[in-house]
Structures are given as structure tokens and as C-alpha cells.
matplotlib code that plots the C-alpha trace (Angstrom):
import matplotlib.pyplot as plt

x = [-20.9, -19.9, -18.3, -19.9, -23.1, -21.3, -20.0, -23.1, -24.5, -21.7, -22.1, -25.5, -24.3, -25.7, -23.8, -20.9, -22.6, -25.8, -24.0, -21.9, -25.4, -26.4, -23.5, -23.0, -20.3, -19.4, -18.3, -18.1, -14.2, -14.6, -16.2, -14.7, -11.9, -14.2, -13.6, -9.9, -10.3, -13.2, -10.5, -13.7, -15.5, -12.1, -11.8, -16.3, -15.0, -12.0, -14.1, -16.3, -13.4, -12.4, -12.5, -15.7, -14.6, -11.6, -11.6, -10.5, -7.4, -5.5, -1.4, 1.1, 4.3, 7.1, 9.7, 12.3, 10.6, 9.7, 13.1, 14.6, 12.3, 13.0, 16.3, 16.1]
y = [-7.9, -7.2, -5.4, -3.0, -2.9, -2.5, 1.0, 1.6, 2.1, 3.5, 5.8, 6.5, 6.8, 3.6, 3.3, 0.1, -1.6, -2.1, -2.3, -5.4, -6.9, -6.9, -8.6, -11.0, -10.0, -11.2, -7.8, -4.6, -4.9, -6.7, -4.1, -1.8, -2.6, -0.6, 2.7, 2.4, 2.0, 4.3, 7.5, 10.0, 8.9, 10.1, 13.8, 13.6, 13.6, 15.7, 18.2, 18.2, 19.2, 22.6, 25.1, 27.7, 29.3, 27.6, 25.6, 22.2, 20.6, 18.0, 18.5, 19.4, 19.0, 21.5, 20.3, 19.9, 17.5, 15.5, 15.5, 15.0, 11.6, 10.3, 10.2, 8.0]
z = [-23.8, -20.3, -20.5, -22.3, -20.2, -17.5, -19.1, -20.3, -17.0, -16.0, -17.6, -17.1, -13.5, -11.8, -8.9, -9.1, -6.3, -8.8, -11.6, -9.5, -8.9, -11.8, -13.2, -11.0, -9.3, -5.3, -4.5, -6.2, -6.1, -9.5, -10.2, -10.3, -13.0, -15.3, -13.0, -13.7, -17.3, -17.8, -19.1, -19.6, -16.7, -15.0, -16.2, -15.7, -12.2, -12.7, -14.1, -11.0, -8.9, -10.3, -8.8, -10.7, -13.6, -13.9, -17.5, -17.5, -20.3, -19.9, -18.3, -21.6, -20.2, -22.5, -24.5, -21.8, -19.5, -23.1, -23.8, -20.0, -20.1, -23.5, -22.0, -19.5]

ax = plt.figure().add_subplot(projection="3d")
ax.plot(x, y, z, "-o")
ax.set_aspect("equal")
plt.show()
């Protein structure tokens, strides 16, 4: 339940230090795990750093790169 509440607060834009206080964490380091686990938040942050007019999309490696990685 705490994880769900923390993620909802994070998605609502609540600062991690505030979430840490509400959850009773002694530091924000305990709350940082929610940031690392949240792919949607990462994608949103990356979208804000993109130059204007540039669409956001995920990197798709080519077949040769995938073949190389599979053979490692």
C-alpha cells in the first residue's frame, strides 16, 4: 500500500522530500527507490529535456546490434 501511495503522490508531482516525510522515512534515500522504479516518470523527465519540435520516442537498435548482443 505504501508503494502505491508513494507512486500516486510522485505522479501527482509531489516532491520526494514531502513523500519521505509523509511515509515516515528518515531520509529521502529511502524514497528514491520509487524514482528508480518508475519508468513513466523517467520518460516524462526525458521528454522535458528534448529540444523543441523534436518528438520523443524510444531507441530501437538495429538488427546487427541485436545480433551482436545476443551472441555475447
